[in-house]
RODO-2510 file (C-alpha; in nm, 4 decimals, decimal comma):
residues 343
     n   res          X          Y          Z
     1     m    -1,5809    -3,3687    16,6830
     2     s    -1,5280    -3,4040    17,0936
     3     r    -1,7609    -3,2326    17,2896
     4     e    -2,0593    -3,3074    17,0425
     5     k    -2,3168    -3,4559    17,2235
     6     v    -2,4199    -3,8297    17,1256
     7     l    -2,7505    -4,0396    17,1979
     8     v    -2,6635    -4,3746    17,2500
     9     t    -2,9716    -4,6314    17,2311
    10     g    -2,9806    -4,9378    17,3966
    11     a    -2,6938    -4,8099    17,6346
    12     t    -2,7952    -5,0444    17,9657
    13     g    -2,7394    -5,3622    17,7863
    14     m    -2,3841    -5,4655    17,6892
    15     a    -2,2706    -5,3356    17,3396
    16     g    -2,4605    -5,0134    17,4288
    17     s    -2,2655    -4,9714    17,7738
    18     f    -1,9663    -5,0310    17,6061
    19     i    -2,0157    -4,7804    17,3581
    20     a    -2,0932    -4,4900    17,5964
    21     r    -1,7771    -4,5304    17,8128
    22     r    -1,5548    -4,5450    17,5417
    23     l    -1,7526    -4,2041    17,3588
    24     l    -1,7094    -4,1021    17,7895
    25     e    -1,3039    -4,1723    17,7386
    26     q    -1,3001    -4,0050    17,3998
    27     g    -1,4190    -3,7009    17,5643
    28     y    -1,8174    -3,6838    17,4031
    29     q    -2,0782    -3,5691    17,6074
    30     v    -2,3137    -3,8484    17,6081
    31     r    -2,6962    -3,8954    17,6620
    32     a    -2,8609    -4,2342    17,7129
    33     m    -3,2182    -4,3125    17,6066
    34     v    -3,3147    -4,5333    17,8657
    35     r    -3,7155    -4,7214    17,9446
    36     r    -3,8571    -4,6369    18,2752
    37     g    -3,7037    -4,8705    18,5793
    38     a    -3,4217    -4,9849    18,3596
    39     d    -3,1537    -5,1364    18,5268
    40     r    -2,8657    -4,8887    18,4847
    41     t    -2,6070    -5,1342    18,6565
    42     l    -2,3738    -5,1227    18,3545
    43     l    -2,3838    -4,7383    18,3451
    44     e    -2,2764    -4,6936    18,7135
    45     g    -2,0179    -4,4252    18,7821
    46     l    -2,0892    -4,2647    18,4581
    47     e    -2,1591    -3,8635    18,3930
    48     i    -2,4152    -4,0034    18,1086
    49     e    -2,7390    -3,7502    18,1059
    50     y    -3,0160    -3,9846    18,0766
    51     v    -3,3862    -3,9244    17,8969
    52     e    -3,6582    -4,1800    17,9282
    53     g    -3,7720    -4,2986    17,6009
    54     e    -3,8471    -4,6510    17,4360
    55     l    -3,8669    -4,7734    17,0807
    56     s    -4,1955    -4,8685    17,1407
    57     r    -4,3579    -4,5021    17,2527
    58     p    -4,2423    -4,2786    16,9106
    59     e    -4,3621    -3,9718    17,1284
    60     s    -4,0604    -3,9894    17,3100
    61     f    -3,8184    -3,9602    17,0509
    62     p    -3,8111    -3,5467    16,9943
    63     a    -3,6869    -3,5045    17,3577
    64     a    -3,4338    -3,8248    17,3064
    65     v    -3,2671    -3,6182    16,9944
    66     d    -3,2740    -3,2905    17,0986
    67     g    -2,9773    -3,1129    17,1208
    68     v    -2,7693    -3,4284    16,9905
    69     d    -2,5214    -3,4291    16,7256
    70     v    -2,4485    -3,7547    16,6890
    71     v    -2,7062    -4,0828    16,7151
    72     v    -2,5779    -4,4371    16,7943
    73     h    -2,8336    -4,6973    16,7221
    74     a    -2,7742    -4,9960    16,9309
    75     a    -3,0917    -5,0885    17,0576
    76     a    -3,3085    -5,3520    16,8863
    77     h    -3,5379    -5,6469    16,9841
    78     i    -3,2992    -5,9323    16,9636
    79     g    -3,3172    -6,2991    16,9609
    80     d    -3,3791    -6,5995    16,7311
    81     w    -3,7873    -6,6952    16,8246
    82     g    -4,1419    -6,5251    16,7911
    83     p    -4,3205    -6,3733    16,4395
    84     a    -4,1062    -6,0966    16,2484
    85     e    -4,3899    -5,8492    16,3001
    86     k    -4,2634    -5,8120    16,6516
    87     y    -3,8911    -5,7577    16,5769
    88     r    -4,0140    -5,5817    16,2518
    89     a    -4,2158    -5,3094    16,5181
    90     i    -3,8677    -5,2015    16,6972
    91     n    -3,5987    -5,2811    16,4237
    92     v    -3,7649    -5,1366    16,1307
    93     v    -4,1231    -4,9265    16,2239
    94     a    -3,9815    -4,7716    16,5172
    95     l    -3,6316    -4,7087    16,3692
    96     e    -3,7425    -4,4869    16,0595
    97     q    -3,9366    -4,2645    16,3199
    98     l    -3,6691    -4,2222    16,5443
    99     l    -3,4954    -4,1263    16,2130
   100     l    -3,7290    -3,8741    16,1315
   101     a    -3,7459    -3,6833    16,4835
   102     a    -3,3290    -3,7298    16,4410
   103     e    -3,3327    -3,5586    16,1071
   104     q    -3,6137    -3,2639    16,1675
   105     t    -3,3535    -3,1370    16,4534
   106     g    -3,1359    -3,0041    16,1618
   107     q    -2,8674    -3,0582    16,3583
   108     l    -2,7413    -3,4694    16,2789
   109     k    -2,4079    -3,5039    16,2072
   110     r    -2,3827    -3,8437    16,1910
   111     w    -2,5572    -4,1740    16,2680
   112     i    -2,3865    -4,4894    16,3808
   113     q    -2,6615    -4,7786    16,2853
   114     i    -2,5157    -5,0787    16,4522
   115     s    -2,6865    -5,4187    16,2455
   116     s    -2,5490    -5,7282    16,2122
   117     l    -2,2981    -6,0168    16,0238
   118     g    -2,6668    -6,1981    16,0620
   119     v    -2,8172    -6,0217    15,7767
   120     y    -2,6051    -6,1907    15,5498
   121     p    -2,7365    -6,5320    15,3964
   122     a    -2,7391    -6,8520    15,6583
   123     r    -2,4921    -7,0926    15,4882
   124     d    -2,0795    -7,1103    15,5453
   125     h    -1,8737    -6,8117    15,4553
   126     y    -1,5324    -6,7744    15,4445
   127     g    -1,3775    -6,4461    15,4005
   128     t    -1,7117    -6,2825    15,2834
   129     d    -1,7212    -5,9254    15,2513
   130     e    -1,9340    -5,5864    15,2065
   131     t    -2,0123    -5,6342    14,8052
   132     t    -2,2302    -5,9418    14,9434
   133     p    -2,6107    -5,8721    14,9451
   134     a    -2,8015    -5,8767    15,3335
   135     d    -3,0641    -6,1562    15,2621
   136     l    -3,3926    -6,0028    15,3447
   137     a    -3,5932    -6,3443    15,3577
   138     g    -3,3546    -6,3510    15,6524
   139     l    -3,3652    -6,7062    15,8687
   140     d    -3,5271    -6,5765    16,1760
   141     g    -3,7564    -6,2491    16,2470
   142     y    -3,4146    -6,0808    16,3828
   143     t    -3,2162    -6,1048    16,1022
   144     r    -3,4735    -6,0363    15,8233
   145     t    -3,5492    -5,7402    16,0087
   146     k    -3,1959    -5,6279    16,0789
   147     a    -3,1230    -5,6778    15,7099
   148     e    -3,4564    -5,4751    15,6257
   149     a    -3,3650    -5,1897    15,8879
   150     e    -3,0158    -5,1410    15,6772
   151     l    -3,2710    -5,0807    15,3629
   152     v    -3,4438    -4,8012    15,5243
   153     i    -3,0836    -4,6447    15,6294
   154     q    -3,0075    -4,6807    15,2675
   155     r    -3,3057    -4,4736    15,1649
   156     h    -3,2760    -4,2538    15,4307
   157     i    -2,8925    -4,1876    15,2771
   158     r    -3,0180    -4,1270    14,9189
   159     q    -3,3172    -3,9280    14,9690
   160     h    -3,2004    -3,7423    15,3016
   161     q    -2,8738    -3,7033    15,2425
   162     l    -2,8298    -3,8998    15,5774
   163     p    -2,4895    -3,9387    15,7500
   164     a    -2,4665    -4,2418    15,8116
   165     v    -2,2765    -4,5658    15,8726
   166     v    -2,3637    -4,9081    15,8897
   167     l    -2,1528    -5,1453    16,1323
   168     r    -2,2613    -5,5077    16,1497
   169     p    -2,0779    -5,6640    16,4249
   170     g    -2,0821    -6,0824    16,4977
   171     f    -2,2146    -6,2402    16,7974
   172     i    -2,1019    -5,9687    17,0513
   173     y    -1,9680    -6,0790    17,4246
   174     g    -1,8393    -5,8628    17,7404
   175     r    -1,8818    -5,7570    18,0314
   176     g    -2,2880    -5,6877    18,0825
   177     e    -2,3723    -6,0716    17,8429
   178     r    -2,7039    -6,1623    17,9629
   179     h    -2,8570    -6,3958    17,6909
   180     v    -2,6086    -6,6304    17,5030
   181     v    -2,3018    -6,7182    17,7296
   182     p    -2,5571    -6,7769    18,0800
   183     q    -2,7617    -6,9988    17,8666
   184     v    -2,4336    -7,1931    17,7449
   185     i    -2,3595    -7,2459    18,1032
   186     k    -2,6958    -7,3270    18,2280
   187     r    -2,7095    -7,5950    17,9498
   188     l    -2,3504    -7,7227    18,0614
   189     e    -2,5206    -7,7406    18,3777
   190     n    -2,8191    -7,9305    18,2715
   191     g    -2,6428    -8,1953    18,0812
   192     t    -2,8222    -8,0519    17,7457
   193     m    -2,5621    -7,8914    17,5782
   194     k    -2,4486    -8,0308    17,2745
   195     i    -2,1622    -7,9643    16,9643
   196     i    -2,3285    -7,9873    16,6226
   197     g    -2,1011    -8,1550    16,4029
   198     e    -1,6594    -8,1290    16,4567
   199     g    -1,7379    -7,7877    16,6346
   200     r    -1,3749    -7,6717    16,3910
   201     k    -1,5629    -7,4095    16,1900
   202     k    -1,5385    -7,0387    16,2596
   203     l    -1,7200    -6,8430    16,4936
   204     n    -1,7768    -6,4464    16,4371
   205     n    -1,7050    -6,3388    16,7973
   206     t    -1,7133    -5,9470    16,8021
   207     y    -1,5732    -5,8478    17,1312
   208     a    -1,7987    -5,5590    17,2782
   209     g    -1,5206    -5,3245    17,3278
   210     n    -1,4054    -5,3893    16,9774
   211     l    -1,7509    -5,2925    16,8686
   212     a    -1,6723    -4,9776    17,0442
   213     d    -1,3637    -4,9158    16,8860
   214     a    -1,4919    -4,9437    16,5629
   215     v    -1,7785    -4,6838    16,6609
   216     v    -1,6093    -4,4253    16,7356
   217     l    -1,3661    -4,4542    16,4305
   218     a    -1,6696    -4,4877    16,2236
   219     l    -1,7674    -4,1433    16,4012
   220     e    -1,4500    -3,9284    16,3433
   221     n    -1,3941    -4,0490    15,9863
   222     d    -1,5869    -3,8692    15,7007
   223     n    -1,4681    -4,1254    15,4588
   224     a    -1,6848    -4,3690    15,6611
   225     v    -2,0445    -4,1466    15,5580
   226     g    -2,2787    -4,3855    15,3614
   227     e    -2,0436    -4,6975    15,4059
   228     t    -2,1284    -5,0549    15,5467
   229     f    -1,8533    -5,2548    15,7581
   230     n    -1,8239    -5,5644    15,8678
   231     i    -1,6694    -5,5750    16,2267
   232     r    -1,5284    -5,8704    16,4196
   233     d    -1,2274    -5,9703    16,6834
   234     e    -0,8987    -6,0012    16,4506
   235     r    -0,8904    -6,3130    16,5503
   236     l    -1,1976    -6,6142    16,4842
   237     v    -1,2335    -6,8980    16,7281
   238     t    -1,3870    -7,2853    16,6795
   239     r    -1,6486    -7,3794    16,8727
   240     l    -1,4188    -7,6340    17,0443
   241     e    -1,1993    -7,2598    17,1415
   242     y    -1,5475    -7,1384    17,2461
   243     i    -1,7711    -7,3924    17,4127
   244     g    -1,4156    -7,5054    17,6200
   245     a    -1,3447    -7,1916    17,7604
   246     i    -1,6803    -7,1953    17,9200
   247     c    -1,6286    -7,5573    18,0286
   248     d    -1,2947    -7,4272    18,1485
   249     y    -1,4171    -7,1784    18,3393
   250     v    -1,7215    -7,3468    18,5058
   251     g    -1,4983    -7,6850    18,5573
   252     k    -1,7671    -7,9020    18,3275
   253     p    -1,6247    -8,1239    18,0880
   254     m    -1,7047    -8,1032    17,6897
   255     p    -2,0098    -8,1512    17,5958
   256     r    -2,0790    -8,4708    17,3310
   257     h    -2,1024    -8,4488    16,9872
   258     v    -2,4352    -8,4643    16,7492
   259     p    -2,3236    -8,4458    16,3956
   260     l    -2,4808    -8,2221    16,1577
   261     w    -2,6649    -8,4199    15,9450
   262     v    -2,8840    -8,5139    16,2559
   263     a    -2,9287    -8,1900    16,3570
   264     k    -3,0145    -8,0543    16,0480
   265     l    -3,3212    -8,3732    16,0271
   266     a    -3,4496    -8,2914    16,3485
   267     v    -3,4639    -7,8936    16,2787
   268     g    -3,8084    -7,8565    16,0810
   269     p    -4,0269    -8,1027    16,3198
   270     i    -3,8623    -7,9379    16,6302
   271     e    -3,9502    -7,6076    16,4955
   272     t    -4,3157    -7,6940    16,3497
   273     l    -4,4081    -7,8592    16,6975
   274     a    -4,2842    -7,5663    16,8783
   275     k    -4,4705    -7,3665    16,6572
   276     l    -4,7663    -7,5256    16,6449
   277     s    -4,7862    -7,5675    17,0263
   278     g    -4,7698    -7,2004    17,0601
   279     k    -4,4061    -7,1522    17,2555
   280     a    -4,3007    -6,8540    17,3742
   281     e    -3,9522    -6,9336    17,4128
   282     a    -3,7243    -7,0999    17,1512
   283     p    -3,6654    -7,4815    17,1478
   284     i    -3,3719    -7,6479    17,1938
   285     l    -3,2558    -7,6414    16,8468
   286     t    -3,3392    -7,4175    16,5577
   287     r    -3,2090    -7,2882    16,2434
   288     a    -3,0285    -7,0243    16,4172
   289     r    -2,8800    -7,1964    16,6484
   290     i    -2,7354    -7,4700    16,4081
   291     k    -2,5912    -7,1529    16,2177
   292     f    -2,4640    -7,0494    16,5615
   293     m    -2,2779    -7,3546    16,6312
   294     a    -2,2174    -7,5302    16,2942
   295     l    -2,1466    -7,2913    16,0006
   296     n    -1,7909    -7,1585    15,9171
   297     l    -1,8901    -6,7831    15,9904
   298     d    -1,5860    -6,5858    15,8391
   299     y    -1,6886    -6,2360    15,7661
   300     s    -1,3767    -6,0489    15,6073
   301     i    -1,2561    -5,6733    15,7865
   302     d    -1,0354    -5,5516    15,5281
   303     k    -1,2413    -5,2996    15,4468
   304     a    -1,3104    -5,1853    15,7911
   305     k    -0,8897    -5,1846    15,8582
   306     r    -0,8431    -5,0328    15,5216
   307     v    -1,0574    -4,7353    15,5462
   308     l    -1,1679    -4,6993    15,9422
   309     g    -0,7386    -4,8269    16,0426
   310     y    -0,9646    -5,0998    16,2770
   311     e    -0,7959    -5,3496    16,5083
   312     g    -0,9899    -5,5931    16,6739
   313     r    -0,7433    -5,5113    16,9803
   314     v    -0,8739    -5,7367    17,2331
   315     d    -0,8608    -6,1195    17,2001
   316     f    -1,1019    -6,4021    17,2923
   317     q    -0,9579    -6,5236    17,5459
   318     e    -0,9359    -6,2161    17,6944
   319     g    -1,2820    -6,0813    17,6573
   320     i    -1,4073    -6,4310    17,7494
   321     r    -1,2428    -6,4208    18,0462
   322     e    -1,4138    -6,0544    18,1252
   323     t    -1,7608    -6,1964    18,0324
   324     l    -1,7142    -6,4656    18,2411
   325     d    -1,6158    -6,2985    18,5228
   326     w    -1,9079    -6,0915    18,5321
   327     v    -2,1464    -6,3326    18,4032
   328     c    -2,0531    -6,5977    18,6943
   329     r    -2,0830    -6,2565    18,9423
   330     d    -2,3770    -6,1398    18,8684
   331     r    -2,5254    -6,5669    18,9037
   332     l    -2,4004    -6,5677    19,2350
   333     a    -2,5511    -6,2430    19,3533
   334     a    -2,8871    -6,3343    19,2251
   335     k    -2,8985    -6,6906    19,3987
   336     p    -2,9765    -6,5560    19,7113
   337     q    -3,2889    -6,3539    19,6217
   338     e    -3,3454    -6,6528    19,3902
   339     a    -3,3742    -6,8365    19,7206
   340     v    -3,6171    -6,5673    19,9262
   341     t    -3,8301    -6,5492    19,5979
   342     q    -3,9191    -6,9204    19,5606
   343     g    -3,9385    -6,9421    19,9883
***
């Protein structure tokens, strides 16, 4: 399939930038759909064709998909707070409009949908595989609408013979991480970081480069069409290893533990109060954060290994070091500008 043209949505983000880079390395032509004024730092030096567009503007879709053979849809409205309708407008409604635009070209050979392991029910998981249904009730707007998006993909597979593959990564980290790891560092520095429970349960860590490998495998394997695959690192880590790696890097002590039962007791009132007060940002504790910090999130990747030949080549310790190098350099570079802005 090399030299075919691939449209990557969300290419200026962490996962999308890894995917774009890997596709170029494999000999594909890459087009990135980017918002006007978007920060293209993660794509610097890459031979990428840019087309202006965004998921909130469906009129920009025809130009984005014109002449492309493959779409890798990595863009999404992310987060764990806010009304589901806000997530649905981007993750479901815009997805279908983009699908229709791509199908109308008559040229589409593969659609790779980047979904999430968050579509599974919010409970402990020990080797859960793709036969377990997605949870359409969802823990929050993001996970609910990512599950709904998969239904849209499956409907287009049935009704329009869409040659789609769904990949479900877990917690993605790597160069360009702008959300979770910076927030953990901030909370370690201000003393608000806590480990919920003993910290010995597994995290569904997924290095962005491993996800990019899975995208190429799904693109080039005809047996993948119509299938859904869990994608994560080969070795899962506990919260103690995850938080400990960040603490060691930034020179902070491990945070205190909060019993899981205390967190579960407190989260309802905290979320309710935050919603009643109209908070735009998530409060210090949410059900999604309890899931991220306390549940066992071990999902089977046997199917991806068997069908795609997938391997989580990069280990967590290597990937988190790269992530922290980038995050901390980025934070240091931003400090002088912050001083000017505040002064």
